[in-house]
N, C-alpha and C positions, 0 to 999 in steps of 0.2 A: 198129122193133124195136131193142132195146138189146143190144149185143154184150157177151158176157162177157169179163172181163179174163183175160188169159193166166194159167193156173194157178189160177184161182179159180172155184169152182162158182157159177153164177148163182143168185142168191137172189130175183130178181124186183125190181120197182120198189120204192123205199122207201115205206114207209107213213108217213102223217102223223098217225096216231092217237097218243095220248099213250102208249099201251102199246107203240109201235113203237120206242122209243129203244133198248131192249135189242137188238132185231134189227138196227137201223141200226148200233149200236155194234159188234155182232158182224160185220157186213158190212165196216165200216171196218177192223177188225182184220185181216180176211182180205186186204184190199187192201194193207195195210202189209206183210204177210208176202210177198205176191206181189211187191212192188216190191223188197224186200231180196234176194230170190232172183235177180232179174234183174241186180242190180248187183254181186253177189259175185264172179263170174268176172272182171269188169273190175278190181275192187279188187285181187284176188289177182295179176293180171297186172302191174298197175302196181307193186305192192310187189316182185314178183319182179324186174322190170326194175331198180328202184332198188337192190335188193340186189346184182344182178349188176354194175351200173355202179359202185356204191360199192366193191365188192370188187375189181373190175378197177382202179379208181382207186388203191386202197390198194396193190394188188400192183404197179402201175406205179410208184408213188412209191418203194416199197421197192426196186425194181429200177432205180432211177436214171432213171425217166421213159421206159423202153422197154417196149413191149407186144409180146410175141411176136417180139422182136428188132428191132422197128421203133421209131424215135424218135417220141415224141409231144410235144405242147406242154408236158408235165410234165417232160421230160428236163432234167437239170442242165446248166448252161453248160459247154461243152468246146471247146478249140481243136482244130484238125485238123493232122495232120502231125507232123514230128519237131522242129519248133521252129526258133529262129533263133540269136541270139548266146549264147555260153557264159555261165554264171553258176555260182558255187560255192554249194553247199547243204550245211550242216552237219547231219548226222543224229546226234543224241545217243544215248547208251546208253538202252535201254528205250523207244525211240520207237515209237509205234503208227501205224497208217494214218491215223488222225484227226489226230494231232499233225504228222505229216509233211505231210499234205494242207494243213493250215492254214499251215505255213511256205511251201509251194510257191505257195499262192495269194498270200501277202504279197509274194513275190518275182516274181510274174507268170510263174511257170513253167507253172502250170495255171490254167484259168479258174475252177474251183470245187472246193471240198473234197469235195462230194458225188460229183462225177464221178471224182475221184481215189480216194476210198474204194471206190467200186463197182469200179473197175479193179484196185485193190489186192486186194480180196476175190476177184476173178475170176482172179488170177494166182497159181498155186501156189508160184512162186518168191519171192513177196513176203515170205514169212515169214523168208527167209534174208538180207534186206537188212542189211548191216553198218553199224555206226556209223562216223562219220568224215566227211571232206569228199568229196562227190560233185560232179563237174562235170556240170551239167545245162544245158538250153537254155531260153531264154525262149519262152513261148507254145507249149508242147508239148501234144499230146493227152494225156489222162490215162493212157491205155493205154501210150503211148510213154514217158511219165515213169516209170511203174512198171517197165517192161521195162528202162529204162536204169539205174534204181536197183538192180534185182535183178542186173544184170551185175556189181555190186560192184567197179567200177573206181575204187576209193577212192584219193584222194590221201593217200599216207602221209607222215607227218612232222609237223613242228611242233617237236619236241624231240629232239635227237640227243645221246646220251651217247657221247663219243669213247672208243675203246679206250685205256686207260692214264690217263684223266682221274682226278684226285683228287676227293674230295668238294668241296674248295674251288673247283676249276676248274668242276665241275658247277654249283655254286651261282652262280658268276660268270656262267656261260652262261645260266642261267635268268633271272637279273636282267636281263641284256642283252636277252633276248627278251621281257621285259615282266612277269615275275612280280614282285610287290612284294618288295623286299629284306627287309623286316621279316618277311614271311610265310615266305620261304625260310629265313632264319636261325632263326625259331621252329620250323620243321619239323625242321631238322637238330638242334636242341637237345634234341629228345625222340625219340630213335631208336626206342624201344619202340612209340611211336604209329604208326610207319611199317611195322609188321609184322616188325621185325628178329627173327630167331629167337634162342633162348637160346644156341645154340652160337656165335653171333657175339661173345659176351662184351661186348655193349654197344657194339662198335666198328662204325660204319657204313662205314668205309673198305673198299673192295673188294666190298661187297655191293650196290652200285648198278650194275646190269647195263649194259654197253655195248651200246646198241641205239638204234633210232629208234622213238619213241613218238608215237601220235596224241594229242598233248597240247599245248594252247596256253593262255596265261593266261586266255582268254575261256571255255574249256571245262573246264579241270581246275585245281583248287587246287594249291598247292605241296605240301601234304601228300599229296594223291592222286597227284601226279606221282612223288614219292619212293616212295610205296607201290607203284606200278607197277614201279619199278626193282628194289626189293627182291623183289617177287613174281616177277619175271622170273628173278632169280638163283636163288631157291628152286626154281622150276619147272625150271630147267636142271639143277640138282643132282639133283633127283628123277628127271629124265629119264635122267641118267647113272648113276643108282643109287648115289650117294655116301652112305654112312651119316652120320648127324648128327655123330657124334664125330670124323669125319675132315674135316668141311667147312671149319672155320676155317683149319687148316693148309694145306689145298688152295687156298683162296682166296689166302692169303698167298703161297704158292709161285707160283701162276699170275700174281699181280700182278708178281712179280719177273721172271718170264719175259717178260711183256708189255712191261715197261720196258727189258729188257736185250737180248732176242733179235731178230735179223732174222727176217723171216717164214719163211724156209726152214730156220731152225736152232732153232726152238722146242724140239723134242724133245731135241736135244743139250744146250742150255742147261739144260733141266729135269734132264737126267742129271747135269750138273756140280753142280747144287745138291744133288741127292740124294747124290752121292759125297762132297761136302765135309761135309755134315751127318753122314753115316755115319762119316767120319774124325774127327769132332768138331773140325773146323777152322773158323775164321771164314769167312763167305761171301765177304767182300772185294768186294762189289758197290757201286760208286760210287752207283748209283741209290738204294740204301738210305740212304746218308749224305745225299745230296742231298735226298731226301724229308724226312728228319728235321730237317735244318738249314734247309729251305725256301729253298735257293739252289743255283745250279749247282755241280757238283763242283769246277770250277777255282777257285771262290771260297772253298772250304773250306780252312782252314789245316791244317798238319801237326798242330798241337796238338789241333784238333777231330777230325781223323781218329783220333788216338791216345787220345781221351778214353774210358776204360773205363767211366766212370759214365754215359755217354750210350748209351741202349739201341739207337740206330740207328747206332752207330759200327761198321760191319760189318767193318772191318779188324782189330779187336781183340776184339769181342764175338762169342762163338760162338752158334750157333743162329739160328733165324728171328727177324726183327724182331717187335716186339709187335703190329703191325698190318700189314695189306696196305699197299701204297704206290700203289694206283690201281685202276681198274676193269679186270679181266682180260677178254679176249675168250674166247669158247668154245674157239677154237683153242688158246689157252694153257692153259686148264683141261684139255683133252683131252691136250695134250702132257705135263702133269704126271701125269695118270692113266696114261699109257702111253708113257714115254720109251724110246728105243732103248737097248740094252745098250752099254756102253762104259766105259773106265777113266778118262775125261777128268776133270781137276780144274781146268784153266785154259782160257781161250779168248780170242782177240783178233780183232776185225773189222779186217782189214788194209786194206780198201778200202771207204770209205763210199759210193762210187758204185755198186759192184756188190754191196755187202753181203757180200762173201766173208769167211768167218769160219773161223779155224783152231782146232782143239781138240787138246789134248795132256794127258798125265799126267806130263810132265816140266817142272819149273820152268825148266830151262835152255832147253828148246825154247820155252817161253812167252816168255822174254826175247828170243829170236830173232824170234818173231812180233811182239812189241811194237816191236822196232827196225824191222821191215818196215813196220808202220803209221806210225811216226814219219817214215820216209823218204817214204812216200806223202803224209802230211799236209803235210810241208814243201813238197813239189812241187805241191800243189794248194791252197795258201793256207790250210791249217788249222794251220800252225805257230805 
């Protein structure tokens, strides 16, 4: 007896008559349909497994080679632990997780960029990583590297503008630190390209803020370094609420205070300047003449001090000098904005070691103070 195929109605044994082709053909078609039905569940299962495997594989790759928190053979290379020796890493402005990761791989801080990017995306503090020099460690885990960067223990510095420095002194300092002299000189020659505001009257002196900047010749051009200094001054004046029309005179006065006043007497010196200006008297500050003549005051001749045609001859020319005479600190700016009340018109620092300074509105008393200083100077080798 012949058994029927599963799912196919038995049609009897094949006939061999010539007219039986149609029936045999019909029977063979039925067998083909029966075979397809039996294979379909297997094919569907195989396809489903492939879809799942490929999907999990793609998901695993997107997640750094981890599946349900477990490391798989697809995981990106990563070091373990907090790392070894220190190494400095420069994070530029606008850096992304990818660009930082590439730099860290090159310095052997992390094992792979993929591992770092995954750790970067997983750490909510990573978006606040600041530009600048970060002290990292060799062969850190990616997670530890991101955490250390996000702590923002940035090495500040590179370029320091000293309080009281003139533009010429700042230029010399930048050249000494590695900025090309031609670039520095070209930047200063075009103040407007540095963001100098209109109220500065085209004069850069005094508008280069005394501060420490994250700028080196390798990371910041000379133009951009100067732009940072000007921007810092403008930001400070905005913060203090100084109107534009008052800013230039304020900068000039503050520069005088910076060069003349001991730290504890900035306000009193600022008041002396205001009182002498109000009385329409020459300011009589040697620092102004020294700046204008570009030499120490003891080298300035009597004729030079009395030259009324020279705008920086402060003993005979009334009013403020035409420009600032250096970079004022914020303390000096604030002293000019809010000087203490007082009638003083003269002052003398009678002791250079203690910086003790005497103030008076009497010229005769001023002469007494000056004699006191001369006695101290002679006794301490300043005569």
